[in-house]
N, C-alpha and C positions, 0 to 999 in steps of 0.2 A: 327344128322349125323347117317346115317344107321348102320347096323352091318358089311356090306361089303365095305363102306368106312371106317369104321375104323379099318377093317383088313388091308386095303390097306395102312394107314397111317403108321399102326406097321409096314408092309413089309419093307416101305421107311425109317423107324428108325432103322429098323433091319441092314440096308446096311449103313447107317450112319458114323460106325467104319472105314469100309474100304475106305470112301471118306476120312476122316482125315488121316489115313496110307497112302492115295495117297497126300494126302498134305504135310505133315512132309517129308516123303521121299525125295524132292529135296531140303527141307530146311537142310537137313543133307550131302547134296553132292552139291557142290557149282558149279560144271560141269552141272548140270542139270538143268530141268523146269520143269512148271507145266502149263497146261490148263484148265480152267473152262469155261462151255459151257451150252449155253441154246439152242435146237432144234425143229425145226417147219416140218413136213411132213407128210409123210403118210405108212403105212404098207400094204401089198397087200396078199389076199389069197382067194382061188374063194367060191363059196358058195356050199354048199352039194346038192341041190335040190331038200331037203326032208324040212317038216316043223313040227309044234306043233299045237297040237290040243288044242285051248284055252280053252276049257271045261275039258278037261282029262288030258292033259299035255303028252299025249301020241303022238309017233311019225309018223306023218302022210306024204301022198304025196298032195302036192298043187292041186287043178285042181277047175275048174268053178265050180263045183257041191257039192264042199266043203265050206261052208262059215265057216267054224271054224276052217280051217286047215290054218295058218298063216306062210308063208316060211320063211325059215332062210337065214339071207345075208350072204352075201360076208364080207370077213374083208377087213375094207378100210377105209375111211374118216379121219377126223384130226387126228393127232398124236402128242406129246410134247416130249420133256427129257429133263434130266439134265445128263453131261457127266464130268468127270475129268479125266483126263491123265497126269503120270508122264513121261519124256522123263528123261532116268538115263546117257545118253551121245546126240551127234549129231543124231543116226539115230536109238537108240534101248530103248523102255520104254515099259511100261503095263497104264492100264486103265481099266474103268467101266464106264456105262451106264447106266441108266433107260429109258424106252421108252413107254405112257401109253396113250391110249384114255382119253383126259381130261373132257369128257363129256360122258354120255351112249348113248348107242346104243340099237336100239330095234332088239331083237332075238326073232321071233315070236311073242307072247305075252308077253316073258319076256323082259327085259335088260338086256345087260352087258356091262363089262368094259373089255378090254383086256390091257395087259401089257407085256413088257419083259423087263428081265435084265441081263447082262452078264457081264464079268470080260476079257479082254481080253490083248494079247499080241501086241506090235506096233513094224511096221519097217518103217524107213522113208528116203526112198533111197537118196531123195532129201530133203535138209531142209537147209534153208537159211533165209536170214531175210526179204525177198519179199514172199516166198510160201514154201510149205511141199507138197511133195508127200508122202503119209501114205497109208499103209495096215494093216490092224488088225484083228486077229483073236483069237477066246476062246470060254468057253462055259458059259452055263449060264440057266435060265430056262423061262418059258412061265406060265402067271398066265390069267383065264378068270373067273372072277366073275360074278354071274349071280341072280338078282333078279326081285320082281314082285310086281307090282303097286298096292297097295291096297288101297280102300276108305270106310271110316268109317263114320256116322253121329251120331248125337244127334237128334233124331224127324227127323225136317227136317230144321232146324234153323241152325246147324252148322255141318258142314261136311270139314274133313281132309281127305288127301292122305298122305301115305308115301310108303318107298320101302322095302320090306320083304325080306329079303338075302334068298335064296332058293339052295345056294349051288356055290361050284367052281369046277376050274379042274386044275391042274398043272403038268407042263410037260417039261422035260430037252431041253435044245437046245443047237445047234452048231451054233457059229456067225461068220462069215468073213464079212469085209467091205473094201470100198477102197475111198479115197476123196483127193480133193486138197484144201490144207488152204493156203489159202491168206491173207495177213495182208494190212488191209486196211488205218490206221494209227495208228503210232506206235506198241504198243500190241494189239491191236485190228485186230481181225480176223473173215473170213466169208469162210466157207468150206460146199462146197455141198458134199453130200456122197451117198454112194450106199451100201445096205447092202443087204443080202442074210443068210436067218434061216433055218436050217434044224430041226424042233420041232417033233420028234416021239411021236404020239399019237394027233398030232392036228388035224387029221381025225374025233374024238371024235365030233369036232365044225364045223371044215369046209372041204373043199375037198380036201385039198392039205397038206401036212407034209412039205411044203416048201413054206416061207414065203419072199417076196421081196419089198423093202422098200426103199425110198429115204428121207434125209434130211437135210435141208440147218442149219448148225448148227453156231451162233454167240457168240462169247466168247474172252476171255483175257487169254494172254499168262504171266506167270510170270518169269521172267527169263531173261537171256542176249540173246539178239537179233543178 
């Protein structure tokens, strides 16, 4: 496991107490309920149009005449996530989620992994045993971890490659989302959800501080239907 991946794992462990708190809260309140969900989707932000020189790692402008200037990408591809929500009554609750790229993507000559986490208040104006219309909003953070693939050899017989962490960037974020939670069988549900994130400082990595996302969450509801 690389230094960056160890850092990412430590970050996830850091937020486990919040997940436990979310789990315990509804158990103390009989009228509440609790959801856990696994999600797959994407988060989108435009590319800057700039690049990184693979020799010097300096900022450059990609062109056909520059063979070493590698363009930096737009934010996208597959994201997955984990989510836990506590409904304190039929219409109000709170929760948290962690959304991240399960695999690294290329960032010019570097590799990177993007992560978002947030803690939200929830409002469900419609909530019954068939579906739930819900809105959420809160604050959190964005983490961009960067690494560089290095190769070392012992003579010409044995070569190995490993990712060397070269740093990370962390930003505050404001998050809002809207989704429809559809109960497909008993307590199991599917929830398509649209998200918007305002991340000041994300223009250090991408072309916009605004991130648009879509996720399909699959989960289970603990509580009375």
